[in-house]
C-alpha positions as CSV (number, residue, x, y, z in Angstrom):
1,X,-340.7,42.8,-6.8
2,X,-342.5,40.1,-8.9
3,X,-343.7,42.8,-11.4
4,X,-340.5,44.6,-11.3
5,X,-338.7,44.8,-15.1
6,X,-335.4,46.0,-15.6
7,X,-333.7,46.0,-19.6
8,X,-330.4,44.5,-18.4
9,X,-330.4,42.6,-14.8
10,X,-326.2,42.3,-13.8
11,X,-325.0,39.7,-11.3
12,X,-322.1,40.8,-9.4
13,X,-321.0,43.2,-8.0
14,X,-317.3,42.6,-8.2
15,X,-314.4,44.3,-10.7
16,X,-316.8,42.7,-13.8
17,X,-320.3,44.4,-12.3
18,X,-319.0,47.2,-11.4
19,X,-317.5,47.8,-14.4
20,X,-320.4,46.7,-16.4
21,X,-322.5,49.3,-14.5
22,X,-320.5,51.7,-15.4
23,X,-320.7,51.0,-19.3
24,X,-323.9,50.4,-19.4
25,X,-325.1,53.6,-17.6
26,X,-322.4,55.9,-20.2
27,X,-322.6,53.9,-23.7
28,X,-326.8,52.8,-23.1
29,X,-328.3,55.8,-21.0
30,X,-331.8,54.9,-22.0
31,X,-331.7,51.4,-20.6
32,X,-332.8,50.3,-17.3
33,X,-330.7,48.3,-15.2
34,X,-330.0,46.8,-11.7
35,X,-327.2,45.1,-10.4
36,X,-327.3,41.9,-7.9
37,X,-325.2,40.9,-5.3
38,X,-325.2,37.4,-3.1
39,X,-322.9,38.9,-0.6
40,X,-323.6,42.0,1.6
41,X,-320.9,44.4,0.3
42,X,-319.6,45.4,-3.3
43,X,-316.4,44.3,-4.4
44,X,-316.1,40.5,-4.9
45,X,-313.1,39.1,-4.8
46,X,-311.3,41.9,-3.3
47,X,-313.6,41.9,-0.5
48,X,-313.5,37.9,0.1
49,X,-310.4,37.7,0.1
50,X,-309.0,38.6,3.2
51,X,-305.8,36.4,4.0
52,X,-302.4,38.6,4.8
53,X,-300.7,39.8,2.0
54,X,-303.5,39.7,-0.4
55,X,-303.2,41.5,-4.0
56,X,-303.3,41.3,-7.0
57,X,-301.0,38.8,-9.9
58,X,-301.7,41.4,-12.2
59,X,-300.4,44.8,-12.5
60,X,-302.9,47.5,-12.1
61,X,-302.8,49.3,-14.9
62,X,-304.4,46.9,-16.9
63,X,-306.5,45.3,-13.5
64,X,-308.0,48.8,-13.1
65,X,-310.8,49.7,-15.6
66,X,-309.8,51.8,-19.1
67,X,-312.3,54.4,-18.0
68,X,-310.7,55.4,-14.8
69,X,-307.0,54.5,-14.9
70,X,-305.1,53.6,-11.5
71,X,-303.4,56.3,-10.1
72,X,-301.6,55.2,-7.4
73,X,-297.8,54.3,-8.0
74,X,-297.6,50.8,-6.3
75,X,-298.6,48.4,-9.9
76,X,-298.9,45.5,-8.1
77,X,-301.4,46.7,-4.9
78,X,-303.0,44.9,-1.8
79,X,-306.4,43.5,-1.6
80,X,-307.8,46.8,0.5
81,X,-306.8,49.6,-1.6
82,X,-308.2,47.7,-4.7
83,X,-311.0,47.3,-2.7
84,X,-311.3,50.9,-2.2
85,X,-310.6,51.7,-6.2
86,X,-313.4,49.6,-6.7
87,X,-315.9,51.7,-3.9
88,X,-314.8,55.0,-5.4
89,X,-315.6,53.6,-8.9
90,X,-318.7,52.8,-7.7
91,X,-319.6,56.2,-5.9
92,X,-318.0,58.1,-8.0
93,X,-319.9,56.9,-11.3
94,X,-323.5,56.3,-9.3
95,X,-323.3,52.8,-9.2
96,X,-324.1,52.0,-5.9
97,X,-327.9,52.9,-6.0
98,X,-328.0,50.3,-8.7
99,X,-326.8,47.2,-6.3
100,X,-329.2,44.7,-4.3
101,X,-326.9,43.0,-2.1
102,X,-327.7,40.0,-0.2
103,X,-330.3,38.9,-3.2
104,X,-328.2,35.7,-5.0
105,X,-329.5,34.4,-8.4
106,X,-330.7,30.6,-8.0
107,X,-332.1,30.7,-11.3
108,X,-333.3,32.2,-14.5
109,X,-336.3,31.5,-16.9
110,X,-335.8,32.1,-20.5
111,X,-339.2,32.6,-22.4
112,X,-339.4,33.3,-26.7
113,X,-342.9,34.4,-26.2
114,X,-342.1,37.2,-24.3
115,X,-338.6,37.9,-24.7
116,X,-337.4,38.4,-21.5
117,X,-335.8,36.3,-18.5
118,X,-337.7,35.4,-15.3
119,X,-335.3,35.7,-12.8
120,X,-335.4,34.1,-9.2
121,X,-333.3,35.3,-6.3
122,X,-333.1,34.1,-2.8
123,X,-332.6,37.0,-0.2
124,X,-329.7,36.7,2.1
125,X,-331.4,37.8,5.3
126,X,-333.8,35.4,5.6
127,X,-336.7,36.7,3.6
128,X,-337.3,34.3,1.0
129,X,-336.8,34.5,-2.4
130,X,-338.2,37.3,-4.8
131,X,-338.4,37.6,-8.6
132,X,-337.3,40.3,-11.4
133,X,-337.9,40.4,-15.0
134,X,-335.1,41.5,-17.8
135,X,-334.6,41.7,-20.9
136,X,-331.1,40.7,-21.3
137,X,-329.1,39.1,-18.4
138,X,-325.4,40.0,-17.5
139,X,-323.6,37.4,-15.6
140,X,-320.9,39.2,-14.4
141,X,-320.5,36.5,-10.9
142,X,-316.6,35.4,-11.9
143,X,-315.9,32.4,-12.0
144,X,-315.1,30.4,-8.9
145,X,-317.3,29.0,-6.0
146,X,-317.3,31.9,-3.1
147,X,-318.7,29.4,-0.9
148,X,-315.6,27.2,-0.8
149,X,-312.2,26.5,-1.9
150,X,-310.7,23.4,-3.2
151,X,-309.9,21.3,-0.4
152,X,-308.2,18.2,-0.7
153,X,-309.0,14.9,2.0
154,X,-305.4,15.0,3.9
155,X,-304.8,11.7,5.0
156,X,-305.2,11.9,8.5
157,X,-306.6,15.3,9.2
158,X,-308.7,14.1,12.4
159,X,-305.4,13.9,14.2
160,X,-303.8,17.0,13.2
161,X,-303.7,19.2,16.9
162,X,-303.0,22.8,15.2
163,X,-305.2,24.6,13.2
164,X,-305.7,24.1,9.4
165,X,-307.4,27.0,7.4
166,X,-308.1,27.4,3.6
167,X,-307.0,31.3,2.5
168,X,-310.5,32.1,0.9
169,X,-312.2,32.1,4.6
170,X,-308.9,33.1,6.2
171,X,-310.0,33.3,10.3
172,X,-309.9,37.1,11.9
173,X,-308.7,35.5,15.5
174,X,-305.5,33.1,13.7
175,X,-302.6,34.3,15.5
176,X,-299.4,33.8,13.6
177,X,-297.0,35.3,15.4
178,X,-294.0,32.6,16.8
179,X,-295.7,29.4,15.2
180,X,-294.3,27.6,12.8
181,X,-296.6,27.4,9.9
182,X,-296.7,24.7,7.0
183,X,-298.2,26.8,3.8
184,X,-299.6,23.6,1.2
185,X,-299.4,24.8,-2.5
186,X,-297.1,26.9,-5.3
187,X,-299.1,29.2,-7.0
188,X,-300.0,32.7,-6.7
189,X,-301.6,32.8,-2.8
190,X,-298.9,30.4,-1.7
191,X,-296.4,32.7,-3.1
192,X,-298.1,35.9,-1.5
193,X,-298.8,34.3,1.7
194,X,-295.3,32.7,2.8
195,X,-293.8,36.6,3.2
196,X,-296.2,38.0,4.4
197,X,-296.4,35.0,7.4
198,X,-292.7,35.2,7.5
199,X,-292.8,38.8,9.1
200,X,-294.1,37.2,12.1
201,X,-294.3,33.1,12.2
202,X,-291.1,31.8,13.5
203,X,-291.1,29.9,10.4
204,X,-292.8,29.0,7.1
205,X,-292.4,26.2,5.0
206,X,-294.3,26.4,1.8
207,X,-294.6,22.5,0.9
208,X,-295.7,21.8,-2.8
209,X,-296.2,18.6,-5.2
210,X,-294.3,20.6,-8.0
211,X,-292.8,24.3,-8.7
212,X,-294.3,27.1,-10.3
213,X,-293.1,29.3,-12.7
214,X,-291.9,32.8,-11.2
215,X,-290.6,36.1,-11.9
216,X,-289.8,39.3,-9.6
217,X,-291.2,42.3,-11.0
218,X,-291.1,45.8,-8.7
219,X,-294.0,46.6,-6.9
220,X,-293.9,50.3,-8.2
221,X,-293.5,50.4,-12.2
222,X,-290.4,52.1,-12.8
223,X,-290.7,53.1,-16.5
224,X,-294.5,54.7,-15.9
225,X,-292.7,56.7,-13.2
226,X,-290.5,58.5,-15.3
227,X,-293.2,59.1,-17.6
228,X,-295.4,60.2,-14.5
229,X,-292.5,62.9,-14.5
230,X,-292.1,64.1,-18.2
231,X,-295.8,63.5,-19.5
232,X,-299.0,65.2,-18.5
233,X,-301.0,62.5,-15.5
234,X,-303.5,60.6,-18.1
235,X,-301.6,60.6,-20.9
236,X,-298.8,58.9,-18.6
237,X,-301.0,56.3,-17.1
238,X,-302.5,55.5,-21.0
239,X,-298.9,55.1,-22.0
240,X,-297.9,53.0,-19.5
241,X,-301.1,50.8,-19.7
242,X,-300.5,49.9,-23.4
243,X,-296.8,49.3,-21.8
244,X,-297.6,46.6,-19.9
245,X,-300.5,45.1,-22.2
246,X,-297.8,45.0,-25.2
247,X,-294.9,43.9,-22.4
248,X,-297.2,41.0,-21.8
249,X,-298.2,39.8,-24.8
250,X,-294.7,39.7,-25.9
251,X,-293.6,37.5,-22.9
252,X,-297.1,34.9,-23.6
253,X,-295.8,34.6,-27.8
254,X,-292.6,34.1,-26.6
255,X,-293.5,31.5,-24.2
256,X,-295.2,29.6,-26.5
257,X,-292.6,30.0,-29.7
258,X,-290.2,29.5,-27.7
259,X,-290.3,28.1,-24.3
260,X,-286.7,27.1,-23.8
261,X,-285.4,30.5,-24.3
262,X,-288.4,31.7,-21.8
263,X,-287.3,29.1,-19.4
264,X,-284.0,30.2,-19.3
265,X,-284.9,33.8,-18.7
266,X,-287.0,32.8,-15.5
267,X,-284.2,30.4,-14.3
268,X,-282.0,32.9,-14.6
269,X,-283.5,35.4,-12.2
270,X,-284.3,33.2,-9.7
271,X,-280.8,32.2,-9.4
272,X,-279.8,35.6,-9.4
273,X,-282.3,36.3,-6.6
274,X,-281.2,33.2,-4.5
275,X,-277.8,32.7,-4.9
276,X,-275.4,30.0,-6.3
277,X,-276.3,27.5,-3.1
278,X,-280.4,27.3,-4.3
279,X,-281.4,23.9,-5.0
280,X,-283.1,25.4,-8.5
281,X,-283.5,22.5,-10.5
282,X,-285.6,20.5,-7.1
283,X,-287.5,23.6,-5.9
284,X,-288.3,26.1,-9.0
285,X,-287.7,24.2,-12.2
286,X,-291.6,23.1,-13.2
287,X,-292.6,20.0,-15.3
288,X,-294.4,22.3,-17.4
289,X,-293.3,25.5,-19.8
290,X,-293.8,28.6,-19.0
291,X,-297.4,29.9,-19.7
292,X,-299.3,26.7,-19.5
293,X,-300.2,27.9,-16.1
294,X,-300.1,31.5,-14.7
295,X,-296.6,33.2,-14.3
296,X,-296.6,33.8,-10.3
297,X,-296.0,37.1,-9.6
298,X,-292.9,38.2,-7.1
299,X,-293.4,41.6,-6.5
300,X,-290.0,43.0,-4.9
301,X,-288.8,39.9,-4.6
302,X,-290.4,39.7,-1.4
303,X,-290.5,35.3,-1.2
304,X,-287.2,35.1,-2.2
305,X,-285.9,37.6,0.2
306,X,-287.9,35.7,3.0
307,X,-285.9,32.6,2.1
308,X,-282.2,34.2,1.8
309,X,-283.4,35.7,5.7
310,X,-284.2,32.0,6.9
311,X,-287.6,32.8,7.5
312,X,-288.6,30.4,4.9
313,X,-288.0,27.5,3.1
314,X,-289.5,25.5,0.5
315,X,-289.9,21.5,0.2
316,X,-291.1,19.3,-2.8
317,X,-292.8,16.9,-1.5
318,X,-296.0,14.8,-1.5
319,X,-297.9,14.5,1.5
320,X,-298.6,11.1,3.2
321,X,-300.7,12.0,6.0
322,X,-301.3,14.9,8.6
323,X,-300.3,13.9,11.9
324,X,-300.7,14.8,15.4
325,X,-297.7,17.8,15.2
326,X,-297.3,18.4,11.7
327,X,-297.2,16.6,8.4
328,X,-295.5,13.5,7.5
329,X,-293.9,13.5,3.6
330,X,-293.9,10.3,1.4
331,X,-289.8,10.8,1.5
332,X,-290.0,10.0,4.9
333,X,-289.5,13.0,6.4
334,X,-291.9,15.0,8.5
335,X,-292.5,19.1,9.0
336,X,-293.6,20.6,12.4
337,X,-296.8,22.7,12.2
338,X,-298.2,24.5,14.7
339,X,-300.8,25.9,11.8
340,X,-301.5,24.2,8.3
341,X,-302.7,26.5,5.4
342,X,-304.2,24.8,2.4
343,X,-303.5,27.4,-0.1
344,X,-304.5,24.3,-2.7
345,X,-306.8,26.3,-5.4
346,X,-310.0,27.5,-6.4
347,X,-313.3,25.3,-6.6
348,X,-315.4,26.9,-10.4
349,X,-318.5,27.2,-9.8
350,X,-320.0,28.3,-13.5
351,X,-322.4,31.1,-13.9
352,X,-323.1,31.6,-10.0
353,X,-324.3,28.1,-9.6
354,X,-327.3,29.6,-11.0
355,X,-329.7,27.1,-12.9
356,X,-330.2,28.7,-16.5
357,X,-333.7,27.5,-18.6
358,X,-334.5,28.0,-22.3
359,X,-338.4,27.7,-22.8
360,X,-338.7,24.9,-20.4
361,X,-335.4,23.2,-21.0
362,X,-332.2,23.1,-18.7
363,X,-329.2,24.6,-20.1
364,X,-325.7,22.7,-19.5
365,X,-322.8,25.1,-19.7
366,X,-320.8,22.4,-21.1
367,X,-323.0,21.3,-23.8
368,X,-322.8,24.7,-25.3
369,X,-320.3,26.0,-27.4
370,X,-318.6,29.7,-26.7
371,X,-319.6,32.9,-28.9
372,X,-317.5,35.3,-28.5
373,X,-315.9,34.7,-25.4
374,X,-319.1,35.9,-23.5
375,X,-322.3,34.3,-25.0
376,X,-323.2,30.6,-25.3
377,X,-324.8,28.9,-28.6
378,X,-328.6,28.6,-28.3
379,X,-328.8,31.1,-25.3
380,X,-330.4,34.2,-26.3
381,X,-330.5,37.7,-24.7
382,X,-327.3,36.5,-21.7
383,X,-323.7,37.6,-22.2
384,X,-321.1,36.7,-19.6
385,X,-318.5,37.9,-18.4
386,X,-315.0,35.6,-18.7
387,X,-311.3,37.4,-18.0
388,X,-307.7,36.6,-19.8
389,X,-305.8,33.9,-18.5
390,X,-303.0,35.1,-19.7
391,X,-303.2,38.9,-19.0
392,X,-305.7,40.9,-16.9
393,X,-309.0,39.9,-15.9
394,X,-310.2,43.6,-16.6
395,X,-309.0,43.7,-19.9
396,X,-311.1,41.0,-21.3
397,X,-314.0,42.5,-18.8
398,X,-314.2,46.0,-20.2
399,X,-314.7,44.8,-23.9
400,X,-317.2,42.0,-23.0
401,X,-319.0,45.3,-21.2
402,X,-318.8,47.2,-24.4
403,X,-319.5,44.6,-26.6
404,X,-322.7,44.3,-24.7
405,X,-323.3,47.4,-25.1
406,X,-323.0,47.8,-28.5
407,X,-325.5,44.9,-28.8
408,X,-327.8,46.5,-27.1
409,X,-327.5,49.8,-29.0
410,X,-327.9,47.7,-32.1
411,X,-331.0,45.7,-31.3
412,X,-332.4,48.8,-30.3
413,X,-332.0,50.7,-33.5
414,X,-332.9,47.2,-35.7
415,X,-335.8,46.9,-33.9
416,X,-334.6,43.0,-32.9
417,X,-336.1,41.7,-29.6
418,X,-333.8,38.2,-29.8
419,X,-329.9,38.2,-30.1
420,X,-328.8,34.0,-30.0
421,X,-325.9,32.4,-31.0
422,X,-326.7,29.5,-33.0
423,X,-327.5,26.2,-30.8
424,X,-325.4,24.2,-33.4
425,X,-322.6,25.6,-34.6
426,X,-320.5,24.2,-38.0
427,X,-317.1,24.0,-35.8
428,X,-314.6,21.3,-34.0
429,X,-315.0,21.7,-31.0
430,X,-311.8,22.2,-28.8
431,X,-311.7,22.7,-24.4
432,X,-312.8,25.9,-23.4
433,X,-309.2,27.0,-22.5
434,X,-305.8,26.0,-23.6
435,X,-304.6,25.6,-19.9
436,X,-303.6,23.3,-17.2
437,X,-303.6,24.7,-14.0
438,X,-305.4,22.5,-11.6
439,X,-308.9,24.7,-11.1
440,X,-309.3,24.4,-14.7
441,X,-308.8,20.7,-15.2
442,X,-310.9,19.8,-12.0
443,X,-313.9,21.5,-13.7
444,X,-313.3,20.7,-17.5
445,X,-316.8,19.0,-17.7
446,X,-318.9,21.5,-16.6
447,X,-316.9,24.4,-19.0
448,X,-318.7,25.2,-22.0
449,X,-316.5,24.4,-25.7
450,X,-314.9,26.8,-27.9
451,X,-314.5,26.4,-31.2
452,X,-311.5,26.1,-34.3
453,X,-312.4,28.9,-35.7
454,X,-313.8,32.7,-35.2
455,X,-316.4,33.5,-33.6
456,X,-316.4,30.3,-31.9
457,X,-312.8,30.4,-30.9
458,X,-311.9,32.1,-27.4
459,X,-309.1,34.4,-28.1
460,X,-306.4,34.9,-25.5
461,X,-305.3,37.9,-27.3
462,X,-306.1,41.8,-26.5
463,X,-305.5,43.4,-29.6
464,X,-307.7,40.8,-31.7
465,X,-310.4,41.3,-29.3
466,X,-309.9,45.0,-29.4
467,X,-310.5,44.9,-33.1
468,X,-313.1,42.6,-33.2
469,X,-315.3,43.5,-29.9
470,X,-315.2,47.3,-30.5
471,X,-315.1,48.1,-33.8
472,X,-316.3,44.4,-35.5
473,X,-319.8,43.9,-37.2
474,X,-322.5,43.1,-34.8
475,X,-324.7,41.3,-37.1
476,X,-322.1,39.3,-38.4
477,X,-324.1,36.8,-40.2
478,X,-323.5,34.2,-37.4
479,X,-325.6,36.0,-34.4
480,X,-329.0,35.4,-34.9
481,X,-331.7,38.2,-34.5
482,X,-335.5,38.1,-33.6
483,X,-337.5,41.1,-35.0
484,X,-341.0,42.3,-34.0
485,X,-342.9,43.9,-31.4
486,X,-344.4,42.0,-28.3
C-alpha cells in the first residue's frame, strides 16, 4: 500500500463514514476513495455497543440518512435494527468493497509541496503497518474512545465480590437473571439499561449523583403513521423527518429562551408517569436547565413503568466506597448488589487518537479553531465530522459530507490543489461546545475552540447550516486556496 494513492481517504465505517462514502460516490463520481476502519466490521457505535436494550437516543427519521429514509415503524429503534440499516445502506450503495477493515490510522503527515497526506495505518491482524497517500483526508471516526469508556476509580473496588462491568464492553456471559443490580449513572445509557435489566433481574437500582432531564415519547411516531396511511410513503417519510427536525429545534429554543417553562413541562410529564407519591424533587429535578445537557428519551415510558412495577428504583446519593456485597453511600445507607454496572459515560478521543502533522509540525487540535463545524484552522485538505449535540448526529454528518463534496468539486473545477482555513483567525475564542455534560467537560482541554462569529462559530442549528453548507459560496473569502499543478 505504500505507493497507493486515493483522492479521498475516509476514516471510519460507522454512520458518518458510510454516509460519506455514499455522498462521494454520488456527488464526486470521478474521485477515487477508500474507507479505513480499525474494527473488523462496519457500524461504529452500533456494532460496538452490545449492552441490553441499546437503542437510539434520537428519532430514526433524523438519525437515518437523508438519501435513504428510515421506513421501520419504530422511530426509537434498538441497536441491532440500526446496525442492519447501516449494513443494508452500505450494501445497496456499493460501499462495502471500499472498506478496509482492521486498519487504524495512527499518524497522518501533510506535505504542502506534494499537496497530499501520507497516512500511516496499523493492522489489527498483527501484520504490521501500512501507508496510503491521499489528496483529502475525511475523518469520520466519531468523538469518543472505542477502547474504553470513562471508569471512575471507586474506593474499595478491589473488595467487591460481584461483577463490575462497563456498558461499552458488555460481557457476553453476564447472567443477570435473579440478580440484584446497581446501575451507576443517570444518562441515556443508564436510562436504557434499567428497564432492559429489570425484565430479568431481581431488582435494579439506578444510583445517581444528580438527576437528568427525562421525557417520555412513543417509540412509534403517531403523526408519522397517520401520514403514511394518507400519503405516498416517500412523501410521508420526508414530512415526518421535517416535522421532527422542526419540533427538536423548537424544544431546544424554548429551553434556552424560557427554561422555567420547559422545566414545568418536563417535570409535569414525569409526575404524570410516576404519580403523586414519587419524590420528583429529589430524583428527577436536575440542578441545570433543560438542554444544557442532552435530554434522556424514555421510549413508551419503559423506565417509568419499571419503577411503577417495583422492579426498579432510583437512589440519589454519592458513593463512599464499594464493599464486599455492594455500595456504601455517603448518607450512611448501603445498596446490596450482585452486579454493578458503571454507566459513567464516555471518554472522548479527538480524531481517533491519530497524530496529525502539517509540514513536519505536530497539530494539537486544542490549539486550532473550528471552521464551519468541520475544518480546523491551519490544517489543509481535511474535514472532520462532528454531529449536533442538540439534535441527531446524522443531520450534521449528512451536511458535512455534502459540503465536502461541493468543496472537492469546486477545487477540481478551479484547479485548486489545497484548501486551508487561515491559521490565526481574527475572532474571539470560545469553548468548542456550550454543553455541561461530563464527557465534554473532562475533554475540554483536548478540543478545538470556536469563534464568536461565522464561519468560526459552531452552529447548533440545522436550518442555518443547511443554508450555509448546501447553498453558501464555497470560496467565501476566508477559506484559502492554492492553485497550480504539482
